[in-house]
Biopython code that builds the backbone (N, CA, C, O; Angstrom):
import numpy as np
from Bio.PDB.StructureBuilder import StructureBuilder

atoms = [
    (1, "MET", "N", (-6.574, 9.936, -4.995)),
    (1, "MET", "CA", (-5.942, 10.329, -3.733)),
    (1, "MET", "C", (-6.708, 9.687, -2.580)),
    (1, "MET", "O", (-7.939, 9.703, -2.546)),
    (2, "VAL", "N", (-5.980, 9.140, -1.667)),
    (2, "VAL", "CA", (-6.565, 8.501, -0.496)),
    (2, "VAL", "C", (-6.810, 9.567, 0.563)),
    (2, "VAL", "O", (-5.936, 10.394, 0.824)),
    (3, "ASN", "N", (-7.984, 9.553, 1.172)),
    (3, "ASN", "CA", (-8.345, 10.596, 2.124)),
    (3, "ASN", "C", (-8.342, 10.122, 3.562)),
    (3, "ASN", "O", (-9.128, 10.618, 4.370)),
    (4, "TYR", "N", (-7.473, 9.166, 3.911)),
    (4, "TYR", "CA", (-7.343, 8.771, 5.303)),
    (4, "TYR", "C", (-5.873, 8.814, 5.705)),
    (4, "TYR", "O", (-4.975, 8.648, 4.880)),
    (5, "CYS", "N", (-5.658, 9.039, 6.985)),
    (5, "CYS", "CA", (-4.314, 9.207, 7.521)),
    (5, "CYS", "C", (-3.587, 7.858, 7.577)),
    (5, "CYS", "O", (-4.150, 6.878, 8.065)),
    (6, "PRO", "N", (-2.345, 7.796, 7.085)),
    (6, "PRO", "CA", (-1.593, 6.546, 7.157)),
    (6, "PRO", "C", (-1.122, 6.229, 8.582)),
    (6, "PRO", "O", (-0.771, 5.085, 8.872)),
    (7, "GLU", "N", (-1.111, 7.205, 9.453)),
    (7, "GLU", "CA", (-0.661, 6.997, 10.832)),
    (7, "GLU", "C", (-1.773, 6.476, 11.738)),
    (7, "GLU", "O", (-1.597, 5.483, 12.443)),
    (8, "CYS", "N", (-2.930, 7.162, 11.712)),
    (8, "CYS", "CA", (-3.985, 6.809, 12.666)),
    (8, "CYS", "C", (-5.292, 6.379, 12.008)),
    (8, "CYS", "O", (-6.184, 5.876, 12.692)),
    (9, "GLY", "N", (-5.426, 6.567, 10.687)),
    (9, "GLY", "CA", (-6.651, 6.203, 9.992)),
    (9, "GLY", "C", (-7.708, 7.295, 10.019)),
    (9, "GLY", "O", (-8.825, 7.084, 9.548)),
    (10, "GLY", "N", (-7.373, 8.455, 10.563)),
    (10, "GLY", "CA", (-8.313, 9.575, 10.635)),
    (10, "GLY", "C", (-8.524, 10.234, 9.282)),
    (10, "GLY", "O", (-7.876, 9.880, 8.297)),
    (11, "GLU", "N", (-9.425, 11.181, 9.247)),
    (11, "GLU", "CA", (-9.766, 11.877, 8.000)),
    (11, "GLU", "C", (-8.729, 12.951, 7.688)),
    (11, "GLU", "O", (-8.360, 13.741, 8.557)),
    (12, "MET", "N", (-8.261, 12.974, 6.440)),
    (12, "MET", "CA", (-7.305, 13.975, 5.984)),
    (12, "MET", "C", (-8.070, 15.076, 5.259)),
    (12, "MET", "O", (-8.931, 14.794, 4.426)),
    (13, "THR", "N", (-7.758, 16.325, 5.574)),
    (13, "THR", "CA", (-8.370, 17.460, 4.886)),
    (13, "THR", "C", (-7.292, 18.211, 4.118)),
    (13, "THR", "O", (-6.144, 18.296, 4.555)),
    (14, "TYR", "N", (-7.675, 18.751, 2.972)),
    (14, "TYR", "CA", (-6.738, 19.493, 2.128)),
    (14, "TYR", "C", (-6.817, 20.965, 2.496)),
    (14, "TYR", "O", (-7.904, 21.538, 2.566)),
    (15, "ILE", "N", (-5.660, 21.573, 2.729)),
    (15, "ILE", "CA", (-5.586, 23.001, 3.043)),
    (15, "ILE", "C", (-5.032, 23.687, 1.796)),
    (15, "ILE", "O", (-3.860, 23.524, 1.457)),
    (16, "SER", "N", (-5.880, 24.452, 1.123)),
    (16, "SER", "CA", (-5.507, 25.026, -0.170)),
    (16, "SER", "C", (-4.437, 26.113, -0.056)),
    (16, "SER", "O", (-3.670, 26.301, -1.000)),
    (17, "LEU", "N", (-4.360, 26.829, 1.054)),
    (17, "LEU", "CA", (-3.342, 27.869, 1.202)),
    (17, "LEU", "C", (-1.928, 27.294, 1.207)),
    (17, "LEU", "O", (-1.023, 27.855, 0.590)),
    (18, "THR", "N", (-1.744, 26.192, 1.893)),
    (18, "THR", "CA", (-0.418, 25.570, 1.973)),
    (18, "THR", "C", (-0.248, 24.431, 0.983)),
    (18, "THR", "O", (0.862, 23.936, 0.787)),
    (19, "LYS", "N", (-1.344, 24.011, 0.356)),
    (19, "LYS", "CA", (-1.360, 22.898, -0.596)),
    (19, "LYS", "C", (-0.850, 21.618, 0.065)),
    (19, "LYS", "O", (-0.080, 20.861, -0.527)),
    (20, "LYS", "N", (-1.293, 21.394, 1.296)),
    (20, "LYS", "CA", (-0.906, 20.203, 2.045)),
    (20, "LYS", "C", (-2.149, 19.597, 2.685)),
    (20, "LYS", "O", (-3.208, 20.219, 2.760)),
    (21, "TYR", "N", (-1.978, 18.351, 3.148)),
    (21, "TYR", "CA", (-3.051, 17.632, 3.824)),
    (21, "TYR", "C", (-2.766, 17.609, 5.318)),
    (21, "TYR", "O", (-1.612, 17.540, 5.743)),
    (22, "CYS", "N", (-3.834, 17.668, 6.109)),
    (22, "CYS", "CA", (-3.704, 17.637, 7.560)),
    (22, "CYS", "C", (-4.725, 16.655, 8.125)),
    (22, "CYS", "O", (-5.886, 16.650, 7.718)),
    (23, "CYS", "N", (-4.279, 15.820, 9.069)),
    (23, "CYS", "CA", (-5.170, 14.851, 9.707)),
    (23, "CYS", "C", (-5.934, 15.535, 10.828)),
    (23, "CYS", "O", (-5.350, 16.256, 11.637)),
    (24, "LYS", "N", (-7.235, 15.309, 10.875)),
    (24, "LYS", "CA", (-8.065, 15.897, 11.920)),
    (24, "LYS", "C", (-7.846, 15.225, 13.270)),
    (24, "LYS", "O", (-8.113, 15.827, 14.310)),
    (25, "SER", "N", (-7.363, 13.982, 13.266)),
    (25, "SER", "CA", (-7.192, 13.250, 14.519)),
    (25, "SER", "C", (-5.819, 13.462, 15.154)),
    (25, "SER", "O", (-5.719, 13.899, 16.300)),
    (26, "CYS", "N", (-4.764, 13.152, 14.404)),
    (26, "CYS", "CA", (-3.422, 13.188, 14.998)),
    (26, "CYS", "C", (-2.604, 14.410, 14.595)),
    (26, "CYS", "O", (-1.558, 14.675, 15.188)),
    (27, "GLY", "N", (-3.069, 15.161, 13.588)),
    (27, "GLY", "CA", (-2.358, 16.372, 13.191)),
    (27, "GLY", "C", (-1.236, 16.163, 12.190)),
    (27, "GLY", "O", (-0.450, 17.081, 11.957)),
    (28, "LEU", "N", (-1.138, 14.975, 11.587)),
    (28, "LEU", "CA", (-0.117, 14.721, 10.564)),
    (28, "LEU", "C", (-0.289, 15.738, 9.449)),
    (28, "LEU", "O", (-1.405, 15.982, 8.990)),
    (29, "TYR", "N", (0.816, 16.333, 9.013)),
    (29, "TYR", "CA", (0.804, 17.413, 8.036)),
    (29, "TYR", "C", (1.762, 17.046, 6.921)),
    (29, "TYR", "O", (2.965, 16.949, 7.159)),
    (30, "CYS", "N", (1.257, 16.837, 5.690)),
    (30, "CYS", "CA", (2.138, 16.410, 4.606)),
    (30, "CYS", "C", (1.570, 16.819, 3.255)),
    (30, "CYS", "O", (0.404, 17.193, 3.130)),
    (31, "THR", "N", (2.438, 16.735, 2.245)),
    (31, "THR", "CA", (2.021, 17.028, 0.878)),
    (31, "THR", "C", (1.295, 15.808, 0.303)),
    (31, "THR", "O", (1.284, 14.735, 0.906)),
    (32, "GLY", "N", (0.705, 15.991, -0.846)),
    (32, "GLY", "CA", (0.017, 14.884, -1.501)),
    (32, "GLY", "C", (0.962, 13.757, -1.862)),
    (32, "GLY", "O", (0.615, 12.584, -1.718)),
    (33, "GLN", "N", (2.167, 14.102, -2.335)),
    (33, "GLN", "CA", (3.152, 13.084, -2.692)),
    (33, "GLN", "C", (3.611, 12.317, -1.464)),
    (33, "GLN", "O", (3.742, 11.095, -1.514)),
    (34, "GLU", "N", (3.857, 13.012, -0.365)),
    (34, "GLU", "CA", (4.259, 12.348, 0.876)),
    (34, "GLU", "C", (3.154, 11.424, 1.380)),
    (34, "GLU", "O", (3.429, 10.343, 1.901)),
    (35, "LEU", "N", (1.908, 11.853, 1.222)),
    (35, "LEU", "CA", (0.771, 11.039, 1.635)),
    (35, "LEU", "C", (0.692, 9.759, 0.795)),
    (35, "LEU", "O", (0.476, 8.673, 1.334)),
    (36, "ASN", "N", (0.867, 9.889, -0.511)),
    (36, "ASN", "CA", (0.860, 8.707, -1.386)),
    (36, "ASN", "C", (2.008, 7.765, -1.051)),
    (36, "ASN", "O", (1.823, 6.549, -1.017)),
    (37, "ASP", "N", (3.190, 8.317, -0.804)),
    (37, "ASP", "CA", (4.349, 7.488, -0.449)),
    (37, "ASP", "C", (4.107, 6.731, 0.853)),
    (37, "ASP", "O", (4.461, 5.557, 0.960)),
    (38, "ALA", "N", (3.507, 7.392, 1.844)),
    (38, "ALA", "CA", (3.230, 6.743, 3.127)),
    (38, "ALA", "C", (2.224, 5.614, 2.945)),
    (38, "ALA", "O", (2.363, 4.555, 3.557)),
    (39, "HIS", "N", (1.219, 5.828, 2.115)),
    (39, "HIS", "CA", (0.239, 4.769, 1.864)),
    (39, "HIS", "C", (0.886, 3.594, 1.130)),
    (39, "HIS", "O", (0.562, 2.440, 1.411)),
    (40, "ASP", "N", (1.793, 3.872, 0.198)),
    (40, "ASP", "CA", (2.482, 2.804, -0.521)),
    (40, "ASP", "C", (3.364, 1.984, 0.414)),
    (40, "ASP", "O", (3.433, 0.761, 0.286)),
    (41, "ARG", "N", (4.037, 2.642, 1.351)),
    (41, "ARG", "CA", (4.879, 1.924, 2.318)),
    (41, "ARG", "C", (4.041, 1.047, 3.240)),
    (41, "ARG", "O", (4.491, -0.024, 3.648)),
    (42, "ASN", "N", (2.836, 1.481, 3.571)),
    (42, "ASN", "CA", (1.983, 0.738, 4.498)),
    (42, "ASN", "C", (1.158, -0.350, 3.821)),
    (42, "ASN", "O", (0.539, -1.177, 4.490)),
    (43, "ARG", "N", (1.154, -0.345, 2.499)),
    (43, "ARG", "CA", (0.362, -1.328, 1.760)),
    (43, "ARG", "C", (0.985, -2.709, 1.926)),
    (43, "ARG", "O", (2.201, -2.861, 1.813)),
    (44, "PRO", "N", (0.154, -3.718, 2.195)),
    (44, "PRO", "CA", (0.705, -5.065, 2.349)),
    (44, "PRO", "C", (1.242, -5.597, 1.031)),
    (44, "PRO", "O", (0.932, -5.083, -0.044)),
    (45, "ASP", "N", (2.055, -6.641, 1.141)),
    (45, "ASP", "CA", (2.638, -7.277, -0.033)),
    (45, "ASP", "C", (1.536, -7.727, -0.978)),
    (45, "ASP", "O", (0.462, -8.129, -0.529)),
    (46, "GLY", "N", (1.786, -7.666, -2.273)),
    (46, "GLY", "CA", (0.773, -7.977, -3.267)),
    (46, "GLY", "C", (0.260, -9.408, -3.224)),
    (46, "GLY", "O", (-0.919, -9.645, -3.487)),
    (47, "GLU", "N", (1.111, -10.354, -2.902)),
    (47, "GLU", "CA", (0.712, -11.757, -2.902)),
    (47, "GLU", "C", (0.494, -12.265, -1.478)),
    (47, "GLU", "O", (1.264, -11.955, -0.569)),
    (48, "THR", "N", (-0.549, -13.034, -1.306)),
    (48, "THR", "CA", (-0.773, -13.683, -0.022)),
    (48, "THR", "C", (0.058, -14.968, 0.027)),
    (48, "THR", "O", (0.614, -15.394, -0.985)),
    (49, "ASP", "N", (0.135, -15.572, 1.198)),
    (49, "ASP", "CA", (0.900, -16.817, 1.329)),
    (49, "ASP", "C", (0.330, -17.915, 0.438)),
    (49, "ASP", "O", (1.082, -18.683, -0.162)),
    (50, "GLU", "N", (-0.991, -17.991, 0.351)),
    (50, "GLU", "CA", (-1.626, -19.005, -0.484)),
    (50, "GLU", "C", (-1.285, -18.785, -1.955)),
    (50, "GLU", "O", (-1.019, -19.747, -2.676)),
    (51, "GLU", "N", (-1.289, -17.540, -2.406)),
    (51, "GLU", "CA", (-0.936, -17.249, -3.798)),
    (51, "GLU", "C", (0.521, -17.606, -4.076)),
    (51, "GLU", "O", (0.844, -18.084, -5.163)),
    (52, "LYS", "N", (1.407, -17.377, -3.099)),
    (52, "LYS", "CA", (2.815, -17.739, -3.268)),
    (52, "LYS", "C", (2.973, -19.249, -3.384)),
    (52, "LYS", "O", (3.748, -19.731, -4.211)),
    (53, "ARG", "N", (2.237, -20.004, -2.553)),
    (53, "ARG", "CA", (2.301, -21.472, -2.622)),
    (53, "ARG", "C", (1.801, -21.966, -3.971)),
    (53, "ARG", "O", (2.412, -22.846, -4.577)),
    (54, "GLN", "N", (0.701, -21.409, -4.441)),
    (54, "GLN", "CA", (0.164, -21.818, -5.743)),
    (54, "GLN", "C", (1.169, -21.524, -6.856)),
    (54, "GLN", "O", (1.342, -22.333, -7.767)),
    (55, "SER", "N", (1.822, -20.382, -6.783)),
    (55, "SER", "CA", (2.812, -20.019, -7.793)),
    (55, "SER", "C", (3.982, -20.991, -7.782)),
    (55, "SER", "O", (4.445, -21.412, -8.842)),
    (56, "ARG", "N", (4.469, -21.354, -6.594)),
    (56, "ARG", "CA", (5.565, -22.326, -6.487)),
    (56, "ARG", "C", (5.145, -23.684, -7.030)),
    (56, "ARG", "O", (5.930, -24.353, -7.702)),
    (57, "ARG", "N", (3.909, -24.097, -6.745)),
    (57, "ARG", "CA", (3.421, -25.386, -7.256)),
    (57, "ARG", "C", (3.384, -25.398, -8.776)),
    (57, "ARG", "O", (3.786, -26.376, -9.407)),
    (58, "LYS", "N", (2.899, -24.305, -9.362)),
    (58, "LYS", "CA", (2.842, -24.222, -10.818)),
    (58, "LYS", "C", (4.238, -24.253, -11.428)),
    (58, "LYS", "O", (4.464, -24.918, -12.439)),
    (59, "GLU", "N", (5.174, -23.532, -10.810)),
    (59, "GLU", "CA", (6.550, -23.530, -11.312)),
    (59, "GLU", "C", (7.164, -24.929, -11.217)),
    (59, "GLU", "O", (7.837, -25.382, -12.143)),
    (60, "TYR", "N", (6.930, -25.607, -10.092)),
    (60, "TYR", "CA", (7.473, -26.952, -9.921)),
    (60, "TYR", "C", (6.865, -27.906, -10.944)),
    (60, "TYR", "O", (7.583, -28.701, -11.550)),
    (61, "LEU", "N", (5.562, -27.836, -11.139)),
    (61, "LEU", "CA", (4.900, -28.701, -12.106)),
    (61, "LEU", "C", (5.427, -28.454, -13.517)),
    (61, "LEU", "O", (5.666, -29.399, -14.270)),
    (62, "LYS", "N", (5.602, -27.218, -13.862)),
    (62, "LYS", "CA", (6.158, -26.878, -15.178)),
    (62, "LYS", "C", (7.563, -27.446, -15.321)),
    (62, "LYS", "O", (7.895, -28.014, -16.362)),
    (63, "TRP", "N", (8.400, -27.301, -14.283)),
    (63, "TRP", "CA", (9.751, -27.857, -14.312)),
    (63, "TRP", "C", (9.712, -29.388, -14.419)),
    (63, "TRP", "O", (10.449, -29.978, -15.209)),
    (64, "TYR", "N", (8.850, -30.023, -13.621)),
    (64, "TYR", "CA", (8.756, -31.485, -13.579)),
    (64, "TYR", "C", (8.326, -32.041, -14.938)),
    (64, "TYR", "O", (8.892, -33.024, -15.416)),
    (65, "LEU", "N", (7.341, -31.424, -15.545)),
    (65, "LEU", "CA", (6.838, -31.904, -16.834)),
    (65, "LEU", "C", (7.839, -31.649, -17.957)),
    (65, "LEU", "O", (7.842, -32.376, -18.951)),
    (66, "SER", "N", (8.669, -30.653, -17.822)),
    (66, "SER", "CA", (9.644, -30.374, -18.881)),
    (66, "SER", "C", (10.791, -31.379, -18.883)),
    (66, "SER", "O", (11.485, -31.497, -19.892)),
    (67, "LYS", "N", (11.015, -32.105, -17.793)),
    (67, "LYS", "CA", (12.103, -33.065, -17.703)),
    (67, "LYS", "C", (11.741, -34.403, -18.325)),
    (67, "LYS", "O", (12.633, -35.232, -18.506)),
    (68, "LYS", "N", (10.500, -34.657, -18.658)),
    (68, "LYS", "CA", (10.055, -35.948, -19.183)),
    (68, "LYS", "C", (10.124, -36.018, -20.675)),
    (68, "LYS", "O", (9.780, -37.045, -21.262)),
]
sb = StructureBuilder()
sb.init_structure("model")
sb.init_model(0)
sb.init_chain("A")
sb.init_seg("    ")
for serial, (resi, resn, name, xyz) in enumerate(atoms, 1):
    if name == "N":
        sb.init_residue(resn, " ", resi, " ")
    sb.init_atom(name, np.array(xyz, "f"), 0.0, 1.0, " ", f" {name:<3s}", serial, name[0])
structure = sb.get_structure()
């Protein structure tokens, strides 16, 4: 479980009575599942531009060599 707020980056604390997380900075109030979903939405794409270029080059090379 990630312990930082997806909105402001503040510290999230778990409140056992409500079984929810609350941000100390901005007051975001959510369940653990909602917190995980928000972090997944904010996560950058898995591949960087350089990795995408390398992948395209490998695919092109494989295609080019298969035609000979």
